[in-house]
N, C-alpha and C positions, 0 to 999 in steps of 0.2 A: 221124419224128414219129408218135405214136400218139394218135388222137383218139377220145374216148368220146362218142358221140351218145346221151345219156341219155334224152331225150324225143323224140317223133316230130316231126321238122321236115320241110319240103318235100323230096321225093325228089331234086329238082334240087340242093338244098343238100348232101345226102349224096353225090350223084354228083360234085359239085365237089370234095369232100374226097377221094374215091376216085381222082379223075383226077390228083391231085398225086403227082409222083414221090417215092418214099420215104416215103409216108404209109400208115399202117395205120389202118383205121376199124373201130371196134367199135360196133354198134348194140345197145342194151340198153334197149329201151323197157319201161316198167313195172317196173323193178327195185326191189326193196325197199331201205331204207336200209342194211341189212347187206350186200346184194349190191353196192351202190354202193361201199362201203368196200373191198371186195375188188377191184372193177374198176379203181379209180383208182390202184392201187399203182404202175403204170408208165406212166401216161398223161401226155402233154404238154399236153393241152387237153380241156376238157369243154364240150359244147354242150347247152344245156337250153332248155326253155320255162318253164312255171311249176310243173310237177309235181315234178320232182326238187329236193331241198333240198341246196344246196352249203354245208354247215355248216362250222364250224371244225374239226370232227373229220374231215370229208372232205378239207379242205385239208391238214391235218396228215398224212393217210394218203397223200398224193400228192406225194412229194418232187421229181418231175420237172415238176410242174404249172407252166405258164407263163401260160395264158389260160383264162378262163371266159367263154363267149359266151352271151348270152341272146337267143334269137330272139323279140324283143318289147321292150317298154319297161320294165316294172316289174322290179326286182331284189330284191324282198322275200325271195325264196327263196335268196339268196346272202349269205353272211356277208362283207360288204365289208371290215370291219376285219381279219378273219383273213387274207383274201386279200392285202390291202395289206401287212400285216406280213411276209408271205412273199414279197412282190414279184410277186404274181400279178396280171396285168391282168384287170380285169372290164369287159366291154363289152356294150352292148345295141344295139338297132336301132330308134332312135326314129322314123326316117323311114318304115319299111316299112309300118306300120299307120296312118299319118296319115289317109289318105282314109277307110279303113274306120271308124275311130273317129269322125271328123267326121261321116260320113253316119249312123252309128248315133245320135250325139247329136241330129242334126237329125230323125231318125225319132222319137226320144223327144219332141222339142219339138212335132212335128206331132201326135203321139198325145196330148200334154198340152193341145193346142189344140182338136182335134177328137177326140171319144172313140171312136176307131176300135176299139181293143181291146175296149171294153165293148160297143159295138154288135155287134161280131162275135160275142161270147160269147152275147148275147141271140139273135141270128139263128140260131146253131148250136143253141141250145136250143129253137128252134121259135117264138120270139117275133118281134116287129116293133119296138116301142118307138121309133118315129120321133121323137115329140115330146120324149121325155126325153133324147135325145142331141144336142140343139142345142149348137153349139160357138161358137168365136170365130175371128178372122182374125189372122194374123201381121202383116199390113200395118199400118204405123203404130205398132207396139209397140216398146218399148225393150228390147234385150237386153243384159244385163251379163255379160261374159266375164271370169272370174277365171283368169288364166294365159294369156298371149298368145304361146305358142310356135307350133310348126307346126300343131298340131291346133286351137288357139284361133283362129289366123288363118284356117284353112280353114272353120271354123264361121262366122266373121265374113263371109267371102265369100258363103256361102249365105244368111245372114241378110239381107245387103244386097240380094241378088237377090230376096228376098221383100218388100223395102221396109221393113225394120226399121232403127231407129237403134241403133247399136252403141257401147256403152261398154266400156272395157277397164281392168282393174286388173292390173298386173304390175310388180313393182319393177325389172325389168330392161328394160322397154319404153322405147325412146327416143322423144322427141318427133318426130324425123324419120320413124321407121317408122310411128308412129301417124298422122301426117299423110299419108304415102304411101298408107296403107291406107284413108283416109277415115273413121277412127274417132276417138273421143274418149278420151284417156288421163285416167283419173280415179283417185281414191282408192277404197279398199275401201268406206268408208262411203258414198261417192257411188254406187257400184254397188248397194249394198244399198238405199239410200233411193230411187233414181230408176228402178230397173229393173222391168219387168213380168215379165221372164224372167231367170233367172240360171243359167248353166252354168259348171262348174268344170273346169279343165284344168291342174292343178298337181300336183307330186309330193306324197306324204304325208310330212310331217316335223313336228317340234315346232312350227313356225310355222303350218302349214296344218291341223293336226289340229283338227277341230271348228270350223274357221274360219266356216262357215255353221251357227250354232247358235242357242240361245235368244235371245241378245242381238241377233243379226242379224235374226231373224224379227220381233222386237219393233219394230225400226226400219224394216222393209220395208213396202211398200204392201200393203193388203189384196188378196187374190186373186193374190198372187205365184205364179209357177210356177218350179220349180227342177229341175235335172237334173245327174246325176253319172255320167259315163262315164269317169272318170279313175282315182281310187283311193278305195276305201272308207275312210270315216272323216273325209274333208274336210267332208262334211255330217254333222252330229251326228244320228244316226238317231232317238234318243229325242226330241230337240227337233223334228225333222221330223214325227214321228208326232203329237206334241202340236199342232203348227201346222196339220197337215192336219185333224185332228179338230175343231179350233176354227174352221176355215174361213179362217184367216189365209193358208194356202197352198191355192190352188185345185186344183193338180195337181202331180204330180212324176213323174219318170222316173229309175230307177236301174238301172245295169248292174253296179255294184260295191258291196261291202258291208263293214261293219266286221269281220264274220266270214264266211268263205266255206267251204263253201256256206252260203247263208242258212238259218238254223234253221227247221225245219218249223213251229214255233209262233210265228214272228216276227209281231208285229202288222202289219208292213208288208204281209203277204200278205192281210190282211183289209180293206185300204183300197181301195175301188173306184176312187178317182181317182188311184191311184199305179200306174204301169205298171212291171213288173219284168222284167228279162231276166237270164239267168245268165252274166254276164261274157262278152258276145259281142263286145266292142270290136274285136278283131282277127280275128274269126271269119268271114273271107271267103276264098274260094279265092285271090283276087289277093293279099291281105295275107299269108296264110300262105306262099305261094310267095315273095313279096318278102322277108319277114323271114328265111326259111330260107336263101335264096341269099345275102342280104346278110350274115348272121352268118357263114356259111361263108367268104365272100370276105374279110371283115374278119379272122377268126381266122387264115386262112392267111397273109395279108399281114403280120400281127403276128408270127406264128411264124417267118416267113422274114426278119424283120428290117426290114420295110418300114414304111410309115406306119401309125400306130396311130389308128384312127378310132373315135369314139363310146365312148371309155373313160370309165368312171365314176370311176376312182381315179387317173388321171394325165392330163396335158394331151393333148388331141386336136387336131391341126391337119390341114388339108387338104393335098393333095399340093403345091399351088402355094406355100402358106405354108411348108411344110417345106423345099421346095427353096431358098427364100430364106434360111431359118434354118440350113441344113445346115452351111455353113462355120463358123458361129459355135459350133456344138455342141462340136466338138473343142477349140476355143479355151476355151470355158467349162469343160469337164472339166479341162483342163490348169491353168487358173487356180485351180480349186477344189483340185486336188491339190497345187499349188505352195503356196498360202497355208496349207494345213493343216500341211505340213511346216515352213514358215517360221515359222508362229505358235507352234509348240510345243504343249505340253499345257495343259489347263484352259481351253480356249476356251469362252467363254460366249455370244458372239454373232457372227453372220455377216451382214454387210451387203453387198448387191449393188446397185450403181448403174450405170445405163445412161445414156450421153451420146450426143447427136447423132442421126444418121439411124436408128440401130438402135431408137430409142424408138418409131418408127412401126410396128415389127413386133410380133407377139405373142411377148413374151419369156418367157412362162411355161415353155415347153420348155427354153429356155436356162438359166433359173434352176434347173430340175431337173438339168440337166447339171452345173452348178456344184456343186450339193449332192452329186450322185453322185460327182463327182471329189473333193470334200472327204472323203468317207467311204471312198474307194477302198482306202486302206492301213490302215484301222482297223476296218472292219466287213465281215463276209463276206456274200456274196450280196446286194449292194446294187444297186439299179437305179432307174430313174426313178419307179417305182411306190412303193417303200418308203423312198426317201431322206428325204423330209420327216419321216416317222414315226420313222426311226432317229435323226435329229438331235434330234427332240423327246425321245426317250428318253435321249439323252446330255445333255439340258439345254441344248442350243445353240439360241438364238433366232435366227430368220432374218428379215431385213427386206429388202425389195426396193423400190427407188425409181428414178425417172427424173429426170434433171436437164437443164436448158437452159443450164447454165454452159458457157461457151466452153472448149474444149480445143485442143491442138495437132493433134487428129485429127478427121476427119469423124465417126467413131464410136469409142466407147471403152467397154469393159466393165471395171469396177473392183470388186474384192472386198476387203473389210476384215474383219479379225478383232479382237476385243477379248477379252483373257484375264481371269482372275479378279482380277488385280492392277490392271486398267484399262489395261494396255499394249496399244497398237494396232499392227498390221502391215497393210500395204496392197500390193496388186499390181494392175497394170492391163494390159490387153491389147487388141489390135485386129487387123485383117486387113490385110496388106500386098500391094501389087501387084494386077494384074488377075487373078492366079491365086488370090487370096483366101487367102494364106498366113498362118496365125496366128502372132503374135509377142507376147511379153511386152515392154512398152514402158516400164514403170516399176516400181520396187520402193521402197516407202515414199516415193514421189514423186520419186525420183532416176531420171532418164531413162537407159534402157538399150535394147538391142535383143537379145532372146534367143529362140531357137527353143523350141518347146513339146514337145519329145520328148527321150528319153534321160536321161542323168545330168548334173545340174548341181551345181557347187560354188559356193556363194554366200558371199562374204567381206565383212566390214566391217573395215577396218584403218586405222591412222594413215596419213595421206597422206605417206609418206616413200619415198625411193628403195629399190629392191631387192625389193619385195614380189612383183612379177610374176616376177622371176628366181628368187626362192626357191620360189614355187609351181611354176614350170616344172621346177626341179631335183628337188624331192621327188616330183613326179608321174612324172618320167622314171625316177627310181630305182625306182619302183613298177611301171614298165612301162606307164604310162597315158599315152595320147596326148590332147592338147588339140585338139578339133575346131574350137573357136571361143571367143572371149571378148568381153566387153563391160565397159566401165569407166565409172563416173560419179564425178567428184571433187566434194567439197563443200569448197571452199577456206575458206569462212567458219568452218566447224567443224573443219577440219583432218583430215578423214577421207575415205576413198573406199569405194565399194561396187563390187564386181566379180563377174561371173558367168562361170565357165569351163564350157564344154560338153565333157564328157569321154566317152571311149569305154567306160569301165567305172567301177565304184565303187572309190574308194580303199580300201586296206587299213586295218585299225585302226592299224597302225604309222605309216602315212602321216598318218592323221588326228591321231594323237598329236603328230607333228612340227609339224603346222599349229597345233594348240592351244598348243603350247609357244612359239610365236614371240611375242616381247614386243610387237610392233606390231600383231598381229592380235587384234582385240577379240572377234570371234565368227565362226563359220562354220556353214553347214548343207550337208549333202549331200542333194540333193533328187532323187528318182527319179520321173520322169514316165512 
């Protein structure tokens, strides 16, 4: 493996890369975009912070690229779509700078409550100004936190220690977690209307861009104090400047900006009651060491085929959850591969349904395995990262559901295809015995028991004598041994479905003989 460390990360992280057997590490800090394009031609992974831009052009220039690791949280400098299209994992380290960012946020809150920075500037200039720098107390005030992930939760703990009441807005925050943290889960409008302080800890996207803007300030209390150590653009800077100038906002603290570095002539620089820092959220010795080591460990684990953690463009599961899911992943891939070959061409939709105990697990990685298996024989270089994108490009809609309907099995994975004519095919599978062996257990709801590897001959024929003997004869003439078989009869409709597990693929001559039999309606040779 060849690793390009494009931005300066913790030396301990670089040393971790170098300690891996068979790894070559290239340190190229401060490289120009043109130099990066040359350097990536034979690399398997790229480690960056925020300086190097991993553009679509960079991804295209790196045919061996498998992983891009960001030592930090924001991935604005990485073209996620281009990486996903190529099946490249993009991962970050959201936990490594949690404490550093939470503490900086609280520092800004304190500076917005007691004018420390302004008083310091006056003192350094030879003044005193004791009377003009009177402040307030955090005790008894209400803090509204927008985004209650790791950082938001750490800010909440510190606010509670100062005697503040905490409100939180986060679409993904559960009532149970809010209750356990001793905070109130509210709407965004409630945060804006009820808070004395507001801090934001959300990603920047179409939903959050300008979330705290002119309308929000109009609904807020007079004398509101606002803080942003997350991503520039969540607080509308023009609206903030106007609100500060009008007195609606008493103080603000910013570590991130709509454009970075902040323009020299930005009006924000002229507002005395706005404290500015140059994107220092993760700039502590502890945080930089943590994210540097963390990104190196994550990248190596992914490159070595282990657990993928903190991926932006594919499911991430912890080691314990992955261990529980692992037996199902090979089953899922086999079901996807089987149904694609069974369903034929012009598939328009793929429906995945989970039954029983498996619904208690995080089935997203399993759904990706099914999609990967479906594409195995029709798309090159498909993996868990780009499988959904590839299906979308093919016009195949994917639906995933869970069902509490009783089945004959404690857990069942069912995959259904529907083609352009509306015709449906279905295959179901489960795990057998204590060894967790994957098995196909029904085809179009006809019960069978089939292994999930090798070459399968699937037949639908009139339920008449002699079919099994005929198949045995023509395969024997082709020198093909039958390893196993399973049969399901439908006496009501007068036909049978059978699956033969073969040692090799039948020749075209043998397949023509099977096609020519008057009682065989259809067959498929499926390679798993």
